[in-house]
C-alpha positions as CSV (number, residue, x, y, z in Angstrom):
1,M,0.0,0.0,0.0
2,D,1.3,3.5,-0.8
3,R,1.8,5.9,2.0
4,M,3.3,9.4,2.6
5,V,6.5,10.2,4.4
6,D,7.9,13.7,5.2
7,L,11.7,13.9,5.3
8,Y,13.3,16.9,7.1
9,F,16.8,17.6,6.1
10,I,18.2,20.1,8.6
11,R,21.5,22.0,8.7
12,H,23.1,22.5,12.1
13,G,22.9,25.9,13.8
14,L,25.4,28.8,13.3
15,T,29.0,28.3,14.5
16,K,32.0,30.6,14.8
17,G,33.5,28.9,11.7
18,N,30.4,29.6,9.7
19,K,30.3,33.2,10.8
20,Q,34.0,33.6,9.8
21,R,33.3,31.9,6.4
22,Q,35.8,29.1,7.1
23,Y,35.9,25.6,5.7
24,I,35.1,23.5,8.7
25,G,34.6,20.0,7.4
26,W,35.6,17.7,10.3
27,S,36.7,20.6,12.7
28,D,34.5,20.1,15.7
29,F,33.0,23.6,16.4
30,P,30.2,24.1,18.9
31,L,27.1,26.2,18.2
32,L,27.2,30.0,18.9
33,K,24.6,31.4,21.3
34,E,22.8,33.0,18.4
35,G,22.9,29.7,16.6
36,K,21.1,28.0,19.5
37,T,18.5,30.8,19.6
38,N,17.7,30.3,15.9
39,I,17.5,26.6,16.3
40,Q,14.9,27.0,19.1
41,K,12.8,29.0,16.6
42,L,13.1,26.3,14.0
43,K,11.9,23.7,16.5
44,D,8.4,25.2,16.6
45,Q,8.0,24.3,12.9
46,L,8.8,20.6,13.3
47,P,6.4,17.7,14.1
48,D,7.2,14.7,16.2
49,M,9.7,12.5,14.3
50,G,9.5,8.7,13.9
51,L,13.2,8.5,13.0
52,I,16.0,11.0,13.8
53,Y,19.6,10.8,12.6
54,S,22.5,13.2,13.2
55,S,26.1,13.7,12.1
56,D,28.4,12.7,15.0
57,L,30.1,16.1,15.1
58,L,29.4,18.4,18.0
59,R,27.5,21.2,16.1
60,C,25.0,18.6,14.8
61,L,24.6,16.8,18.1
62,E,23.9,20.1,19.9
63,T,21.4,21.0,17.2
64,T,19.7,17.6,17.4
65,E,19.4,17.8,21.2
66,L,17.9,21.3,21.0
67,L,15.4,20.3,18.3
68,F,14.4,16.9,19.7
69,P,15.1,17.0,23.5
70,G,14.8,13.6,25.2
71,C,14.4,11.7,21.9
72,R,16.5,8.8,20.8
73,Y,18.4,9.3,17.6
74,G,21.2,7.6,15.5
75,R,24.6,9.1,15.1
76,S,26.6,8.5,11.9
77,S,30.0,9.6,10.7
78,S,28.6,9.1,7.2
79,L,26.7,12.4,7.7
80,R,29.9,14.4,8.2
81,E,30.8,17.3,6.0
82,I,33.6,16.6,3.4
83,H,37.1,16.6,5.1
84,F,39.0,19.6,3.8
85,G,42.4,18.3,5.1
86,D,45.0,21.0,5.3
87,W,42.4,23.5,4.3
88,E,40.4,23.0,7.4
89,T,39.5,26.4,9.1
90,C,40.9,28.3,6.1
91,T,38.9,31.0,4.3
92,Y,38.7,31.8,0.6
93,E,41.1,34.7,1.2
94,D,43.6,32.2,2.7
95,L,43.4,29.9,-0.3
96,K,42.6,31.9,-3.4
97,D,46.2,32.2,-4.7
98,K,46.8,28.4,-4.5
99,A,46.7,26.7,-7.8
100,L,45.4,23.4,-6.3
101,Y,42.6,25.3,-4.6
102,R,41.5,27.0,-7.8
103,A,41.6,23.7,-9.6
104,W,39.6,22.0,-6.8
105,V,36.9,24.7,-6.9
106,S,36.6,24.2,-10.7
107,R,36.7,20.4,-10.7
108,P,36.2,18.9,-7.2
109,D,35.6,15.5,-8.9
110,R,39.2,15.5,-10.1
111,F,41.2,17.4,-7.5
112,T,41.4,16.8,-3.7
113,P,42.5,19.1,-0.8
114,P,45.9,18.1,0.6
115,E,45.4,15.3,3.2
116,G,41.6,15.7,2.6
117,E,38.8,13.6,1.3
118,S,38.1,13.1,-2.4
119,Y,34.7,14.3,-3.6
120,P,33.7,11.0,-5.1
121,H,34.4,9.3,-1.7
122,F,32.3,11.9,0.0
123,Q,29.4,11.4,-2.4
124,Q,29.5,7.7,-2.0
125,R,29.3,7.7,1.8
126,V,26.5,10.3,1.7
127,E,24.6,8.2,-0.9
128,R,25.0,5.1,1.2
129,F,23.4,6.8,4.2
130,L,20.5,8.1,2.1
131,L,19.7,4.6,0.8
132,Y,19.8,3.4,4.4
133,L,17.4,6.2,5.4
134,L,15.0,5.4,2.5
135,K,15.0,1.7,3.4
136,A,14.4,2.6,7.1
137,V,11.3,4.7,6.4
138,K,9.9,2.1,4.1
139,K,10.4,-0.7,6.7
140,Q,9.1,1.2,9.7
141,P,5.6,2.8,9.7
142,V,6.7,6.4,10.3
143,E,5.2,9.5,9.0
144,S,8.2,11.7,9.3
145,A,12.0,11.5,9.7
146,A,14.7,14.1,10.4
147,V,18.4,14.2,9.4
148,V,20.6,16.8,11.0
149,T,23.8,17.3,9.1
150,H,26.0,19.8,7.3
151,G,25.7,21.9,4.1
152,G,27.5,19.5,1.8
153,P,25.6,16.3,2.7
154,L,22.3,18.2,2.6
155,R,22.9,19.4,-0.9
156,E,23.9,15.9,-2.1
157,M,20.8,14.2,-0.5
158,I,18.3,16.8,-1.6
159,S,19.7,16.8,-5.1
160,W,19.6,13.0,-5.2
161,V,16.0,12.7,-3.9
162,T,14.5,15.6,-6.0
163,G,16.5,15.1,-9.1
164,T,17.5,18.8,-9.2
165,P,20.9,20.4,-9.7
166,L,23.2,20.5,-6.6
167,W,22.7,24.2,-5.8
168,T,18.9,24.4,-6.4
169,Y,18.2,24.5,-2.7
170,R,20.6,26.7,-0.6
171,V,20.3,25.8,3.1
172,H,22.0,28.2,5.6
173,P,22.9,27.2,9.2
174,G,19.8,26.7,11.2
175,E,17.5,26.1,8.2
176,G,16.2,23.0,6.4
177,V,14.2,21.5,3.6
178,K,11.0,19.4,4.0
179,I,10.5,16.8,1.3
180,K,7.2,14.9,1.0
181,L,7.4,11.5,-0.7
182,Q,4.8,9.0,-1.7
183,L,6.3,5.6,-1.1
184,K,5.2,3.1,-3.7
185,G,4.1,-0.5,-3.1
186,E,5.2,-3.1,-0.5
187,G,8.8,-3.6,-1.7
188,G,11.5,-1.8,-3.6
189,M,12.7,1.8,-3.4
190,S,10.3,3.6,-5.7
191,W,8.6,6.8,-4.7
192,N,6.9,9.9,-6.1
193,L,8.1,13.4,-5.1
194,L,5.1,15.4,-4.0
195,Q,6.5,18.6,-2.4
196,V,9.7,20.4,-1.5
197,E,9.4,23.2,1.1
198,P,12.0,25.3,2.8
199,I,11.9,25.4,6.6
200,T,13.4,28.5,8.2
201,G,13.4,29.7,11.8
202,K,15.1,33.0,11.1
203,E,17.3,34.3,8.3
204,N,20.9,33.4,9.2
205,G,24.3,34.6,8.0
206,P,26.2,32.8,5.3
207,G,28.6,30.0,5.9
208,I,30.9,28.6,3.2
209,C,30.8,24.9,4.3
210,G,30.3,22.8,7.4
């Protein structure tokens, strides 16, 4: 029997690294006070969740605890941002004159930050998690599920589910996207995309990645 499921893809609240426009892939920044305040405003727009998953980095764990206090949730390193290696905590101004950085910005599929994670590897681990999530919501009779993660994984998953270009939906810290799916039949992984809706507690400042 077909049924509806709402998926909430949420980016963690604002951190110092976001505010300073740094690349903070695996760097473990906590939320700023203003980030926590905006997350509380986002909380009012969310229903009770049947399933909750979070990146295992601090900024996502803090966001999850604020959004869903007292609820059980899964933690996964697969939901981490891409690892920027030697470029962690650097800004565009720090890197703009490096030839490898310029090459990476143009072709991230071919170039990798020094000591960092390749983009194809990043895509593969995020896709594996997304397939796990879709199997979980088909297997369990839930009406909604939430994923709290970072800007990069959010773009990948939203693009994959909706079939839209990677930068179609820009999600700032403390914001999210709600995707309504119609799951088809008793088995398999087929679905119909019914709706894509941004969820925003309050307009937040820009963050490069993380």
